[in-house]
C-alpha positions as CSV (number, residue, x, y, z in Angstrom):
1,M,0.0,0.0,0.0
2,S,1.5,3.3,-1.1
3,F,0.7,6.7,0.4
4,Q,3.1,8.7,-1.7
5,G,1.5,11.9,-2.6
6,K,-1.6,11.3,-0.4
7,E,-2.5,13.1,2.8
8,F,-2.2,11.0,6.0
9,T,-5.2,10.8,8.3
10,V,-4.9,12.2,11.8
11,E,-4.9,8.6,13.1
12,M,-2.0,7.7,10.8
13,K,0.0,10.7,11.9
14,Q,-0.5,9.7,15.5
15,L,0.8,6.2,14.8
16,V,3.9,7.7,13.3
17,V,4.4,10.0,16.3
18,D,3.8,7.2,18.8
19,L,6.3,4.9,17.1
20,K,8.9,7.7,16.9
21,L,8.6,8.4,20.6
22,H,8.9,4.8,21.5
23,F,12.1,4.4,19.5
24,D,13.5,7.7,20.9
25,T,12.9,6.3,24.4
26,E,14.7,3.1,23.5
27,K,17.7,5.2,22.3
28,K,17.8,7.4,25.4
29,L,17.8,4.3,27.7
30,G,20.8,3.1,25.8
31,K,19.4,-0.3,25.4
32,F,20.8,-2.6,22.8
33,V,18.0,-3.3,20.4
34,S,18.0,-6.1,17.9
35,T,16.7,-5.1,14.5
36,K,16.2,-8.7,13.5
37,N,12.6,-8.7,14.7
38,A,11.2,-5.4,13.3
39,T,7.6,-6.7,13.6
40,K,8.0,-7.2,17.4
41,R,9.5,-3.7,17.8
42,V,6.7,-2.0,15.9
43,A,4.1,-3.9,17.8
44,Q,5.7,-2.9,21.1
45,G,6.0,0.7,20.0
46,L,2.4,1.0,19.0
47,G,1.0,-1.2,21.8
48,I,-0.6,-3.7,19.4
49,G,-0.1,-7.3,18.7
50,E,2.5,-8.7,16.3
51,A,-0.3,-10.4,14.3
52,T,-1.8,-7.0,13.6
53,V,1.5,-5.6,12.4
54,K,2.0,-8.6,10.1
55,R,-1.5,-8.1,8.6
């Protein structure tokens, strides 16, 4: 699904902000974060299940 050239909804913008804040928090805590399981990281960042991210 491509959104290039299309306006994001308010909900989509909020998801991006939430995920960015989660990843910024990880960085500030200095935790080592594996990038091998991106699905799990996104799910944790957004507070949703991995199955939802995969869909």
